Residue frames as qw, qx, qy, qz and C-alpha x, y, z in Angstrom:
[[0.248, -0.172, 0.949, -0.096, 93.21, 76.72, -0.08],
 [0.585, 0.415, 0.589, -0.371, 89.72, 76.47, -1.56],
 [0.407, 0.655, -0.325, -0.547, 90.75, 77.53, -5.06],
 [0.036, 0.311, -0.925, -0.213, 92.24, 74.11, -5.78],
 [0.310, 0.271, 0.880, -0.237, 89.03, 72.32, -4.83],
 [0.455, 0.667, 0.215, -0.550, 86.93, 74.72, -6.92],
 [0.293, 0.600, -0.578, -0.468, 89.19, 74.20, -9.94],
 [0.084, -0.110, 0.988, 0.065, 89.08, 70.43, -9.56],
 [0.387, 0.452, 0.708, -0.379, 85.27, 70.46, -9.28],
 [0.427, 0.708, -0.049, -0.560, 84.91, 72.77, -12.28],
 [0.173, 0.489, -0.775, -0.362, 87.31, 70.65, -14.33],
 [0.210, 0.066, 0.972, -0.084, 85.55, 67.43, -13.37],
 [0.455, 0.580, 0.495, -0.460, 82.16, 68.87, -14.30],
 [0.375, 0.692, -0.330, -0.521, 83.52, 70.08, -17.63],
 [0.062, 0.345, -0.911, -0.218, 85.14, 66.71, -18.38],
 [0.328, 0.237, 0.882, -0.240, 81.92, 64.90, -17.51],
 [0.045, 0.321, 0.654, 0.684, 80.13, 66.95, -20.18],
 [0.224, -0.735, -0.638, 0.057, 77.81, 68.58, -17.66],
 [0.333, -0.256, -0.112, 0.900, 79.57, 71.93, -17.57],
 [0.202, 0.779, 0.578, 0.139, 77.38, 73.71, -20.06],
 [0.241, 0.676, 0.100, 0.689, 77.18, 77.46, -20.59],
 [0.498, -0.834, -0.122, -0.204, 76.67, 78.20, -16.89],
 [0.841, -0.326, -0.072, 0.425, 80.18, 77.17, -15.85],
 [0.499, 0.376, 0.038, 0.780, 82.04, 80.03, -17.56],
 [0.190, -0.747, -0.043, -0.635, 80.13, 82.84, -15.79],
 [0.796, -0.597, -0.100, 0.000, 80.52, 80.99, -12.49],
 [0.798, -0.044, -0.022, 0.601, 84.27, 80.88, -13.06],
 [0.260, 0.560, 0.065, 0.784, 84.37, 84.56, -14.01],
 [0.465, -0.766, -0.078, -0.436, 82.42, 85.63, -10.92],
 [0.877, -0.416, -0.085, 0.227, 84.64, 83.42, -8.78],
 [0.659, 0.191, -0.016, 0.727, 87.78, 85.00, -10.21],
 [0.030, -0.685, -0.064, -0.725, 86.40, 88.51, -9.64],
 [0.690, -0.685, -0.109, -0.206, 85.53, 87.56, -6.05],
 [0.853, -0.193, -0.089, 0.477, 89.09, 86.34, -5.45],
 [0.383, 0.420, 0.002, 0.823, 90.42, 89.70, -6.68],
 [0.351, -0.730, -0.104, -0.577, 87.96, 91.56, -4.44],
 [0.840, -0.507, -0.163, 0.102, 89.04, 89.43, -1.51],
 [0.718, 0.037, -0.071, 0.691, 92.67, 90.34, -2.11],
 [0.109, 0.547, 0.053, 0.828, 91.88, 94.05, -2.41],
 [0.569, -0.694, -0.193, -0.397, 89.73, 93.90, 0.71],
 [0.825, -0.254, -0.311, 0.396, 92.64, 92.51, 2.73],
 [0.392, 0.253, -0.137, 0.874, 94.21, 95.98, 2.69],
 [0.111, -0.605, -0.566, 0.549, 91.18, 97.52, 4.35],
 [0.010, -0.206, 0.185, 0.961, 90.15, 101.06, 3.49],
 [0.536, 0.258, -0.008, -0.804, 87.28, 101.70, 1.11],
 [0.675, 0.198, -0.606, -0.371, 87.40, 98.17, -0.33],
 [0.193, -0.278, 0.844, -0.417, 87.26, 96.36, 3.01],
 [0.760, 0.164, 0.304, -0.551, 83.83, 95.02, 2.05],
 [0.653, 0.483, -0.514, -0.277, 85.52, 93.08, -0.76],
 [0.042, 0.338, -0.911, 0.233, 87.07, 90.67, 1.69],
 [0.484, 0.124, 0.706, -0.503, 83.70, 89.53, 3.03],
 [0.712, 0.491, -0.030, -0.501, 82.15, 89.51, -0.44],
 [0.425, 0.522, -0.727, -0.137, 85.02, 87.41, -1.74],
 [0.143, -0.160, 0.924, -0.316, 84.66, 84.90, 1.09],
 [0.613, 0.284, 0.466, -0.572, 80.89, 84.68, 0.57],
 [0.693, 0.536, -0.277, -0.395, 81.20, 84.06, -3.18],
 [0.199, 0.455, -0.867, 0.036, 83.99, 81.57, -2.52],
 [0.310, -0.017, 0.865, -0.393, 81.86, 79.50, -0.16],
 [0.667, 0.420, 0.282, -0.547, 78.72, 79.71, -2.30],
 [0.560, 0.568, -0.514, -0.315, 80.65, 78.66, -5.41],
 [0.059, 0.319, -0.935, 0.144, 82.23, 75.75, -3.58],
 [0.465, 0.157, 0.720, -0.491, 78.87, 74.63, -2.22],
 [0.665, 0.516, 0.027, -0.539, 77.12, 75.02, -5.57],
 [0.467, 0.523, -0.680, -0.216, 79.76, 73.09, -7.53],
 [0.104, -0.191, 0.941, -0.261, 79.79, 70.34, -4.92],
 [0.589, 0.286, 0.532, -0.537, 76.01, 69.98, -5.07],
 [0.664, 0.564, -0.238, -0.430, 76.08, 69.83, -8.87],
 [0.251, 0.461, -0.851, -0.034, 78.89, 67.25, -8.77],
 [0.321, -0.006, 0.871, -0.371, 76.90, 65.06, -6.37],
 [0.661, 0.443, 0.283, -0.536, 73.82, 65.37, -8.59],
 [0.534, 0.573, -0.537, -0.314, 75.89, 64.35, -11.62],
 [0.039, 0.300, -0.944, 0.132, 77.23, 61.31, -9.78],
 [0.416, 0.203, 0.762, -0.453, 73.71, 60.34, -8.71],
 [0.138, 0.198, 0.765, 0.597, 72.60, 60.78, -12.37],
 [0.125, 0.715, 0.547, -0.417, 69.97, 63.34, -11.46],
 [0.214, 0.807, -0.156, -0.528, 71.48, 65.80, -13.92]]
C-alpha cells in the first residue's frame, strides 16, 4: 500500500525538476528492499529481509515526503 505513495512522490519530485541524481539510487534501493521484504515473508534464512524491507520502506517514504515539503516551501 505504500508503494503507490512512494511512486507518486518520486514522480512529483522528478516532474518538479528537483529529482536530481540522488533519486535513481533511492528508487533502486527501494526496489531491492521490496524484493527482500517478499523473500523475508517466507521465513528461513532470509527472515531478516522482511524487517529490512519494512525499515527501508518507511525511511524512503519519510525522506521523500520531507523533500517534497521542502520543495513546496521553496527551501530546495
